[in-house]
C-alpha positions in Angstrom: 91.1 -64.9 -91.9 91.9 -66.2 -95.4 88.2 -66.2 -96.3 87.9 -62.6 -95.1 91.0 -61.6 -97.2 89.5 -63.3 -100.3 86.3 -61.3 -99.8 88.2 -58.1 -99.6 90.2 -59.0 -102.7 87.0 -59.8 -104.6 85.3 -56.5 -103.7 88.5 -54.5 -104.5 88.7 -56.2 -107.9 85.0 -55.5 -108.5 85.3 -51.9 -107.4 88.3 -51.4 -109.7 86.5 -52.9 -112.7 83.4 -50.8 -112.1 85.5 -47.6 -111.7 87.4 -48.4 -114.9 84.1 -49.0 -116.8 82.4 -45.9 -115.4 85.5 -43.8 -116.2 85.7 -45.1 -119.8 82.0 -44.4 -120.2 82.1 -40.9 -118.9 85.5 -39.8 -120.3 85.6 -38.9 -124.0 88.7 -40.4 -125.6 90.9 -38.0 -127.6 92.1 -39.9 -130.7 94.7 -38.9 -133.2 94.8 -40.3 -136.7 98.0 -39.8 -138.7 97.3 -40.0 -142.4 94.3 -38.8 -144.6 94.2 -41.6 -147.2 91.3 -44.1 -147.5 92.6 -45.9 -144.4 92.7 -42.9 -142.1 89.5 -41.3 -143.2 87.5 -44.6 -143.0 89.0 -45.1 -139.5 87.7 -41.7 -138.5 84.3 -42.6 -140.0 84.1 -46.0 -138.3 85.2 -44.5 -134.9 82.5 -41.8 -135.1 79.9 -44.4 -136.0 81.0 -46.7 -133.1 81.4 -44.0 -130.4 78.5 -41.8 -131.4 78.3 -38.1 -132.2 79.8 -37.0 -128.9 81.6 -40.1 -127.9 85.1 -39.3 -129.1 87.2 -36.4 -130.1 89.0 -37.2 -133.4 91.9 -35.2 -134.9 93.3 -36.2 -138.3 96.7 -35.1 -139.4 97.5 -34.9 -143.1 100.3 -32.9 -144.7 99.2 -33.3 -148.2 95.8 -33.9 -149.9 93.0 -35.9 -148.5 92.8 -39.2 -150.3 96.5 -40.1 -150.3 97.1 -42.6 -153.1 93.5 -42.0 -154.4 94.4 -39.0 -156.5 93.3 -37.4 -159.7 95.4 -35.4 -162.1 94.4 -32.7 -164.6 95.3 -33.3 -168.2 93.9 -31.2 -171.1 91.5 -29.5 -168.6 89.9 -32.8 -167.5 90.6 -35.0 -164.4 91.9 -38.5 -164.6 92.6 -41.2 -162.0 96.4 -41.2 -161.2 96.4 -43.6 -158.3 94.0 -46.3 -157.1 91.6 -46.5 -160.0 89.5 -49.8 -160.1 87.1 -51.5 -157.7 85.7 -55.0 -157.8 81.9 -55.4 -157.8 82.1 -57.4 -154.6 84.0 -54.7 -152.7 81.3 -54.2 -150.0 82.6 -51.3 -148.1 83.4 -49.1 -151.1 80.0 -49.9 -152.6 78.3 -49.1 -149.3 80.1 -45.7 -149.1 79.1 -44.8 -152.6 75.5 -45.5 -151.8 75.6 -43.7 -148.4 77.1 -40.5 -149.8 74.9 -40.4 -152.8 77.8 -40.9 -155.3 77.6 -42.8 -158.5 79.5 -45.7 -159.9 81.4 -45.3 -163.2 81.5 -48.7 -164.9 84.9 -49.7 -166.3 85.1 -48.8 -170.0 84.7 -51.6 -172.5 88.2 -51.2 -173.9 90.1 -53.9 -175.9 93.3 -55.2 -174.3 96.3 -57.2 -175.5 99.0 -59.3 -173.8 102.5 -58.3 -175.0 105.6 -60.3 -174.3 108.1 -57.6 -175.4 108.2 -58.8 -179.0 104.7 -59.7 -180.0 101.1 -59.9 -178.8 100.4 -63.4 -177.5 96.7 -62.6 -177.1 94.5 -59.7 -178.2 90.8 -59.2 -177.5 88.3 -59.0 -180.2 85.4 -56.5 -180.5 83.1 -59.5 -180.4 82.6 -61.3 -177.1 82.0 -64.7 -178.7 85.3 -64.4 -180.5 87.1 -63.7 -177.2 85.7 -66.9 -175.7 86.8 -68.9 -178.8 90.3 -67.3 -178.7 90.7 -68.0 -175.0 89.8 -71.6 -175.4 92.0 -72.0 -178.4 95.1 -70.7 -176.5 94.4 -71.6 -172.9 91.9 -74.5 -173.1 89.6 -74.6 -170.0 92.3 -72.9 -167.9 90.4 -69.5 -167.8 87.3 -71.2 -166.5 89.3 -73.0 -163.8 91.0 -69.6 -162.9 87.5 -67.9 -162.6 86.3 -70.7 -160.3 89.5 -70.2 -158.2 88.8 -66.4 -158.0 85.2 -67.0 -157.0 86.2 -69.3 -154.2 88.8 -66.7 -153.0 86.2 -64.0 -153.0 83.7 -66.1 -151.1 86.2 -66.8 -148.4 87.3 -63.2 -148.4 83.8 -61.9 -147.8 83.6 -63.8 -144.4 85.4 -60.8 -142.8 82.3 -58.5 -143.4 80.1 -60.7 -141.1 82.8 -60.9 -138.4 83.3 -57.2 -138.4 79.6 -56.6 -138.3 79.6 -58.6 -135.1 82.3 -56.5 -133.6 85.2 -59.0 -133.9 88.7 -57.5 -134.2 92.2 -58.9 -134.5 95.6 -57.8 -133.2 97.6 -59.1 -136.1 97.3 -59.3 -139.8 97.7 -63.1 -139.8 94.8 -63.5 -137.4 92.5 -61.3 -139.6 93.5 -63.1 -142.8 93.1 -66.4 -141.1 89.6 -65.5 -140.0 88.7 -65.2 -143.7 90.3 -68.6 -144.3 93.2 -70.5 -142.8 94.1 -71.3 -146.5 95.0 -67.6 -147.0 97.6 -67.7 -144.2 99.3 -70.6 -146.0 99.1 -68.7 -149.3 101.0 -65.8 -147.8 103.9 -68.2 -147.3 104.3 -69.4 -150.9 104.8 -67.7 -154.2 102.0 -67.2 -156.6 104.0 -69.2 -159.2 104.4 -72.2 -156.8 100.9 -72.0 -155.3 99.1 -71.9 -158.7 101.4 -74.6 -160.2 100.5 -76.9 -157.3 96.8 -76.2 -157.9 97.2 -77.4 -161.5 97.4 -74.2 -163.5 99.6 -74.3 -166.6 102.7 -72.2 -167.1 100.9 -70.4 -169.9 98.0 -69.4 -167.6 100.4 -68.2 -164.9 102.8 -66.4 -167.3 100.2 -64.7 -169.5 96.9 -64.3 -167.5 98.2 -64.0 -163.9 101.5 -62.3 -164.3 100.1 -59.6 -166.5 97.8 -58.5 -163.7 100.7 -58.4 -161.3 102.9 -56.2 -163.5 99.9 -53.9 -164.1 98.6 -53.7 -160.5 101.7 -54.1 -158.4 104.7 -53.7 -160.8 105.9 -57.2 -159.7 105.7 -60.8 -161.0 104.6 -64.2 -159.8 107.3 -64.3 -157.1 104.9 -62.4 -154.8 103.0 -64.4 -152.3 99.9 -66.2 -153.5 97.3 -64.2 -151.5 98.2 -60.9 -153.1 98.5 -62.7 -156.4 94.8 -63.9 -156.1 93.8 -60.3 -155.2 95.5 -59.1 -158.3 93.8 -61.6 -160.6 90.4 -60.7 -159.1 91.1 -57.1 -160.0 91.1 -58.1 -163.7 87.6 -59.6 -163.7 84.4 -58.3 -165.1 82.2 -55.6 -163.7 85.0 -53.4 -162.5 84.1 -49.8 -161.6 85.3 -46.5 -160.2 83.6 -43.6 -158.5 82.0 -41.0 -160.8 84.0 -37.8 -160.2 87.0 -39.6 -158.8 87.7 -42.2 -156.2 89.1 -39.5 -153.9 85.5 -38.3 -153.3 85.0 -41.2 -150.9 87.8 -40.3 -148.4 86.7 -36.7 -148.6 83.1 -37.6 -147.7 84.3 -40.0 -145.0 86.3 -37.2 -143.3 83.4 -34.8 -143.5 81.0 -37.4 -142.0 83.3 -38.3 -139.2 83.3 -34.7 -137.8 87.0 -35.1 -137.3 89.2 -31.9 -137.0 91.6 -31.8 -139.9 95.1 -30.5 -139.2 97.2 -29.7 -142.3 100.4 -30.9 -140.6 103.3 -33.2 -140.8 103.8 -35.4 -137.7 107.4 -35.5 -136.5 107.1 -37.4 -133.3 104.8 -39.7 -131.2 106.0 -39.7 -127.6 104.7 -42.0 -124.9 103.8 -40.3 -121.7 105.1 -42.4 -118.9 102.6 -43.0 -116.1 99.5 -41.8 -117.9 99.4 -44.2 -120.8 98.8 -41.3 -123.2 100.8 -39.8 -126.0 102.1 -36.5 -127.2 102.2 -35.7 -130.9 104.6 -33.1 -132.2 103.8 -31.7 -135.6 104.4 -28.9 -138.0 101.2 -27.1 -138.9 100.9 -25.5 -142.4 98.8 -22.4 -143.0 98.2 -20.4 -146.1 98.4 -16.6 -145.3 98.2 -14.1 -148.2 99.2 -16.9 -150.7 102.2 -17.8 -148.6 102.7 -21.0 -146.6 103.5 -20.4 -142.9 104.5 -23.1 -140.5 104.1 -23.5 -136.7 105.3 -26.1 -134.3 102.5 -27.8 -132.4 102.1 -30.4 -129.6 98.9 -32.1 -128.5 98.1 -34.9 -126.0 96.0 -38.0 -126.9 94.7 -41.1 -125.3 94.9 -43.1 -128.5 97.0 -42.8 -131.7 96.2 -44.5 -135.0 98.9 -44.5 -137.7 97.2 -44.7 -141.1 100.4 -44.5 -143.2 103.2 -46.9 -144.2 106.0 -47.0 -141.7 108.9 -48.7 -143.5 112.1 -46.8 -143.6 111.6 -45.6 -147.2 108.0 -44.3 -146.4 107.7 -43.2 -142.8 108.6 -39.5 -143.6 110.6 -39.1 -140.4 108.0 -40.0 -137.8 109.9 -40.8 -134.6 108.5 -42.9 -131.8 110.1 -41.9 -128.5 110.1 -43.0 -124.8 108.6 -46.4 -125.6 110.0 -49.4 -123.7 110.2 -51.3 -127.0 111.9 -50.6 -130.3 109.6 -50.7 -133.3 110.7 -52.5 -136.4 109.0 -52.2 -139.8 110.8 -54.5 -142.2 110.4 -54.4 -146.0 110.2 -51.6 -148.5 107.6 -50.1 -150.8 107.7 -50.6 -154.5 108.3 -47.6 -156.7 106.0 -47.1 -159.7 106.1 -44.2 -162.1 102.8 -43.2 -163.6 103.1 -41.3 -166.9 100.1 -39.5 -168.3 100.4 -38.6 -172.0 98.0 -36.5 -173.9 98.8 -37.5 -177.5 98.4 -40.0 -180.3 99.8 -43.5 -179.9 102.2 -44.8 -182.6 100.4 -48.0 -183.6 103.4 -49.1 -185.8 105.6 -49.4 -182.6 103.5 -52.4 -181.7 103.5 -53.8 -185.2 100.1 -52.8 -186.3 99.8 -51.7 -189.9 96.4 -50.2 -189.6 95.7 -47.5 -187.0 92.2 -49.1 -186.4 93.8 -52.3 -185.2 95.5 -50.5 -182.2 94.3 -51.7 -178.9 93.0 -49.5 -176.0 95.3 -51.2 -173.5 98.5 -53.3 -173.3 99.5 -55.6 -170.5 102.9 -57.2 -170.3 104.0 -60.7 -169.3 107.3 -59.9 -167.6 109.3 -57.3 -165.9 112.3 -55.6 -167.5 110.4 -54.1 -170.4 110.2 -50.4 -170.9 106.8 -50.3 -169.3 104.5 -52.5 -167.2 101.2 -51.5 -168.8 99.6 -48.7 -170.8 96.0 -47.9 -171.4 93.7 -45.3 -172.8 91.9 -43.3 -170.2 88.5 -41.6 -169.9 88.0 -38.7 -167.5 86.6 -39.4 -164.0 83.5 -37.6 -165.1 82.0 -40.1 -167.5 79.6 -37.5 -169.1 82.7 -36.1 -170.9 84.1 -39.3 -172.4 86.6 -39.1 -175.2 85.7 -40.7 -178.5 87.8 -42.9 -180.7 88.1 -40.8 -183.8 91.4 -41.3 -185.6 92.3 -37.6 -185.4 91.5 -37.3 -181.8 94.2 -37.0 -179.2 93.7 -39.4 -176.3 95.0 -39.5 -172.8 97.1 -42.6 -172.0 98.3 -43.8 -168.6 101.6 -45.7 -168.6 103.0 -47.6 -165.5 106.7 -48.2 -165.5 109.5 -49.1 -163.0 111.4 -45.8 -163.7 110.6 -42.5 -165.4 110.3 -42.9 -169.1 112.8 -41.1 -171.2 111.8 -38.4 -173.8 113.3 -40.5 -176.6 111.2 -43.5 -175.8 108.0 -41.5 -175.5 108.7 -39.8 -178.9 108.9 -43.3 -180.4 105.8 -44.6 -178.6 103.7 -41.6 -179.6 103.4 -40.0 -183.0 102.2 -36.8 -181.4 102.5 -35.5 -177.9 100.8 -32.5 -176.5 101.4 -32.9 -172.8 103.3 -35.3 -170.4 102.9 -35.5 -166.7 104.9 -37.9 -164.3 103.6 -39.1 -160.9 106.2 -40.9 -158.8 104.6 -43.3 -156.3 105.8 -45.5 -153.5 102.6 -47.3 -154.4 102.5 -50.6 -152.6 104.7 -53.0 -150.7 107.4 -55.1 -152.4 105.9 -58.5 -151.8 107.8 -61.7 -151.0 106.7 -65.1 -149.8 108.5 -64.9 -146.4 106.3 -65.2 -143.3 105.7 -61.8 -141.6 104.4 -60.8 -138.2 102.7 -57.5 -138.9 100.7 -56.0 -136.0 97.7 -53.8 -135.9 98.6 -53.1 -132.2 102.0 -51.6 -131.9 101.7 -50.7 -128.3 98.8 -50.2 -125.8 96.5 -47.6 -127.5 98.9 -47.2 -130.5 97.6 -48.8 -133.7 98.8 -49.2 -137.3 96.2 -49.6 -140.1 98.6 -50.1 -143.0 100.0 -53.3 -141.6 97.2 -54.9 -143.7 99.0 -53.8 -146.9 101.5 -56.6 -146.4 98.7 -59.1 -147.1 97.5 -57.1 -150.1 97.3 -53.4 -151.0 94.0 -52.3 -152.3 91.3 -49.8 -151.4 89.0 -52.4 -149.9 91.8 -53.9 -147.9 92.7 -50.6 -146.4 89.1 -50.1 -145.3 89.0 -53.5 -143.8 92.1 -52.7 -141.9 90.6 -49.4 -140.7 87.4 -51.1 -139.5 89.5 -53.6 -137.6 91.5 -50.9 -135.9 88.3 -48.9 -135.1 86.8 -52.0 -133.5 90.0 -52.7 -131.5 89.9 -49.1 -130.2 86.2 -49.3 -129.3 86.4 -52.8 -127.7 89.4 -51.8 -125.6 88.0 -48.5 -124.5 84.8 -50.1 -123.2 86.5 -53.3 -122.1 84.4 -55.5 -124.5 85.5 -59.1 -125.1 84.5 -60.1 -128.6 86.3 -63.4 -129.3 86.5 -64.2 -133.0 88.6 -67.3 -132.5 85.5 -69.2 -131.3 83.7 -68.6 -134.6 84.6 -71.4 -136.8 85.0 -70.8 -140.5 82.4 -73.4 -141.2 79.9 -71.3 -139.2 80.4 -68.4 -141.5 
């Protein structure tokens, strides 16, 4: 009798598994993506690539422009990067997208930079590369070489994720994904950049002047951030940096187009769990332009899968409500506010102590917070065929990052002539601490969050890696695939 019962149980389990598999194969999942930045659009692209041309219905909700924090701004009838602006030569996904879409790379301009401590320049670049090496060794010894070796090791470990994702491996948590790159990275997220680099033998001068300057410029923060994001920041100051010709926002625009997703110009108000079905209802406000006027309409749609591709901390979530879930979602932390100021004008070289205008640098990095600005730099348009020149009587476009909006009085001192000023207020990236976090890509069954990865580090390539991970999670679950990355040792990679 017991044997007969076990046979029935076995055949029932087999039938249920086959029914589930056949149902998933025949049913086309309806997927909603909330957010049209680089994370949301790359998720749409990866899902389309994984499921095939008719394998999934993808709807993308975005209330603003496609590209999110990859944005351009028009100054003096030319476009400039106002958001995410630089890419590393070893950013595989962005490089692949540029090649796939027939775009061009715009190599970072060969500008001269200086490191400013609020009173004087502790280091300035020369026009001659050999002189820069001599000046670096004179002030920092062999520390810069050691720092470069450290960055190379970080990048080599980082690149392991590309092979894992190519094999279809996905992770439920940020810690698991970062740990797949290297267990060392998980430990680095628990210690500050200052402490971590000090323990690795870097001098205070290296940390204060070469590391912290990248953090104030890239993240508006200092060496109190965790070491992993600190290493990402330093890597972003290396050689060979580039941007997309025409603007980095072209990539998310092409990704969305290639994904065949339906774009809804809408603000999502609520994600509701449908009890009993495992699906969701999204309530949104649609925006339509009619006769040069914006009209709104309330809308509801059902989905099998929802992917949130936007920050969800209290200061950024824009009123998205999660209702009828059996759990309460918590998104601790806050995003760091950075004000980008674009000035079309002539810099006042005497403000920095230069007697001769020709001595003025093209960019200034700062060694600490609390100064009137974090960084400033001369900009070239996103179209490199229309580069500005450096004639003394030419008005340039400068980008200034600061913690707060710069006052007119300060700008009138910093610039001897101003033709145009534009402010862009960003909640640009997380405020990083060295406290352990438990950020999840999987918020609930079939509910995912790409931007969880930003708490490891906020960068274009990181967002794409997070999007690829979520796309793989969705695909693997829908087809009940078991791809176990935990069995792949780091040594094998």
